[in-house]
C-alpha positions as a Markdown table, in Angstrom:
| # | Residue | x | y | z |
|---|---|---|---|---|
| 1 | Met | -38.9 | 21.5 | -28.3 |
| 2 | Gln | -42.0 | 21.5 | -28.5 |
| 3 | Ile | -44.9 | 20.4 | -26.5 |
| 4 | Ser | -48.6 | 19.8 | -27.3 |
| 5 | Asn | -51.0 | 19.6 | -24.8 |
| 6 | Gly | -54.5 | 20.4 | -26.9 |
| 7 | Glu | -53.9 | 24.5 | -25.8 |
| 8 | Gly | -51.5 | 25.0 | -28.6 |
| 9 | Pro | -47.6 | 24.8 | -28.4 |
| 10 | Lys | -45.3 | 25.1 | -25.5 |
| 11 | Glu | -41.3 | 25.1 | -25.2 |
| 12 | Gln | -39.8 | 23.2 | -22.7 |
| 13 | His | -36.0 | 24.4 | -21.4 |
| 14 | Cys | -33.8 | 22.4 | -20.2 |
| 15 | Val | -31.7 | 23.5 | -17.0 |
| 16 | Arg | -28.2 | 22.2 | -17.4 |
| 17 | Pro | -26.1 | 21.7 | -14.3 |
| 18 | Pro | -23.2 | 24.5 | -13.8 |
| 19 | Arg | -20.3 | 22.2 | -15.2 |
| 20 | Arg | -16.9 | 21.2 | -12.8 |
| 21 | Ser | -13.5 | 23.6 | -13.7 |
| 22 | Gly | -11.1 | 20.3 | -15.1 |
| 23 | Ala | -8.4 | 22.5 | -14.1 |
| 24 | Lys | -10.0 | 22.9 | -10.4 |
| 25 | Ala | -10.8 | 19.5 | -10.2 |
| 26 | Gly | -7.3 | 18.1 | -11.3 |
| 27 | Tyr | -6.0 | 20.7 | -8.8 |
| 28 | Trp | -7.7 | 18.4 | -6.2 |
| 29 | Ser | -6.9 | 15.4 | -7.2 |
| 30 | Phe | -3.3 | 15.9 | -7.6 |
| 31 | Val | -3.3 | 17.5 | -3.9 |
| 32 | Ile | -5.4 | 14.1 | -2.7 |
| 33 | Ser | -2.4 | 11.8 | -4.2 |
| 34 | Arg | 0.1 | 14.2 | -2.6 |
| 35 | Leu | -1.3 | 13.6 | 0.5 |
| 36 | Val | -1.7 | 10.1 | 0.4 |
| 37 | Leu | 1.9 | 9.8 | -0.7 |
| 38 | Val | 3.5 | 11.2 | 2.3 |
| 39 | Leu | 1.2 | 9.5 | 4.4 |
| 40 | Ile | 2.7 | 6.6 | 3.7 |
| 41 | Leu | 5.8 | 7.4 | 3.3 |
| 42 | Val | 5.7 | 8.5 | 6.8 |
| 43 | Leu | 4.2 | 5.6 | 7.8 |
| 44 | Glu | 6.8 | 3.4 | 6.4 |
| 45 | Ile | 9.5 | 5.7 | 7.7 |
| 46 | Ser | 8.2 | 5.0 | 11.6 |
| 47 | Cys | 7.5 | 1.4 | 11.6 |
| 48 | Val | 10.1 | 0.1 | 9.4 |
| 49 | Gly | 13.3 | 2.5 | 9.5 |
| 50 | Arg | 13.5 | 2.5 | 13.4 |
| 51 | Arg | 13.5 | -1.3 | 14.5 |
| 52 | Ile | 16.3 | -2.0 | 13.1 |
| 53 | Thr | 18.9 | -0.4 | 16.5 |
| 54 | Lys | 22.3 | -1.7 | 17.6 |
| 55 | Ala | 20.4 | -2.6 | 20.5 |
| 56 | Asn | 17.4 | -3.8 | 18.8 |
| 57 | Val | 20.6 | -7.0 | 16.8 |
| 58 | Asp | 21.9 | -7.4 | 20.5 |
| 59 | Glu | 18.0 | -8.6 | 21.8 |
| 60 | Val | 18.3 | -11.2 | 18.7 |
| 61 | Ala | 20.1 | -14.3 | 20.7 |
| 62 | Glu | 21.4 | -18.1 | 19.3 |
| 63 | Gly | 18.8 | -20.7 | 19.0 |
| 64 | Met | 15.5 | -18.4 | 18.7 |
| 65 | Ser | 12.8 | -18.7 | 15.7 |
| 66 | Lys | 11.9 | -16.6 | 12.6 |
| 67 | Lys | 8.8 | -15.2 | 14.3 |
| 68 | Gln | 11.2 | -14.5 | 17.3 |
| 69 | Val | 13.4 | -12.9 | 15.4 |
| 70 | Glu | 10.8 | -10.9 | 13.4 |
| 71 | Ser | 8.9 | -9.7 | 16.7 |
| 72 | Ile | 12.5 | -7.5 | 17.6 |
| 73 | Leu | 13.6 | -6.2 | 14.1 |
| 74 | Gly | 10.4 | -6.8 | 12.0 |
| 75 | Pro | 9.9 | -8.3 | 8.4 |
| 76 | Pro | 13.5 | -8.4 | 6.7 |
| 77 | Thr | 14.5 | -6.7 | 3.8 |
| 78 | Glu | 15.7 | -9.5 | 1.6 |
| 79 | Leu | 15.2 | -13.2 | 1.9 |
| 80 | Asp | 16.6 | -16.0 | 0.4 |
| 81 | Asn | 16.2 | -20.1 | 1.3 |
| 82 | Lys | 17.8 | -22.8 | 0.2 |
| 83 | Asp | 16.8 | -26.2 | 0.9 |
| 84 | Phe | 19.3 | -29.6 | 1.4 |
| 85 | Val | 18.6 | -32.7 | 1.6 |
| 86 | Ile | 19.4 | -32.3 | 6.0 |
| 87 | Met | 18.2 | -29.2 | 6.9 |
| 88 | Lys | 16.7 | -26.2 | 5.3 |
| 89 | Lys | 19.2 | -22.6 | 4.8 |
| 90 | Thr | 17.1 | -19.8 | 5.6 |
| 91 | Thr | 19.2 | -16.6 | 4.8 |
| 92 | Tyr | 17.3 | -12.6 | 6.9 |
| 93 | Ile | 19.0 | -9.3 | 5.8 |
| 94 | Tyr | 17.5 | -5.9 | 6.8 |
| 95 | Arg | 19.3 | -3.5 | 4.9 |
| 96 | Gln | 19.1 | 0.6 | 6.3 |
| 97 | Gly | 20.9 | 2.9 | 4.8 |
| 98 | Lys | 24.7 | 1.7 | 4.7 |
| 99 | Asp | 23.9 | -0.8 | 8.3 |
| 100 | Thr | 23.5 | -4.5 | 7.2 |
| 101 | Val | 22.5 | -6.9 | 9.8 |
| 102 | Thr | 22.5 | -10.7 | 8.4 |
| 103 | Ile | 20.9 | -13.1 | 9.9 |
| 104 | Val | 21.3 | -17.0 | 9.4 |
| 105 | Phe | 18.8 | -19.6 | 10.3 |
| 106 | Lys | 19.1 | -23.4 | 9.7 |
| 107 | Asp | 16.1 | -25.5 | 10.0 |
| 108 | Asp | 14.3 | -22.6 | 11.5 |
| 109 | Lys | 16.8 | -22.1 | 14.0 |
| 110 | Leu | 18.7 | -19.0 | 15.0 |
| 111 | Thr | 22.3 | -19.5 | 14.4 |
| 112 | Glu | 24.8 | -16.9 | 13.3 |
| 113 | Lys | 24.3 | -13.2 | 12.9 |
| 114 | Gln | 26.3 | -10.6 | 11.4 |
| 115 | Ser | 26.1 | -6.8 | 11.0 |
| 116 | Thr | 27.9 | -3.3 | 10.5 |
| 117 | Leu | 25.7 | -1.3 | 13.2 |
| 118 | Thr | 27.8 | 0.7 | 15.5 |
| 119 | Asp | 26.8 | 2.2 | 18.4 |
């Protein structure tokens, strides 16, 4: 490229920034994505997995509301709602490994509890 300002032609050189290595950027992206994945797994295991214990299930009593049960056991793994003409039936199922806890609500009050947890 030539520029003229009356003194004669001069050349202008473009300076390009150094290129980042594609392999290096890909490596750091991989490392960061794996760290995020590990953090998410650790948080899920620490928050959810420890709440389903025999002691916590024993705290849950007949007549409790869904909100009270969730404050003790956390949100259910599975949820089944059935609306009948005269009542509403909701079943909470908590799964942890081979163990299962089933809690049945009728009209938002706990009426039945089953557990395969052992001491």
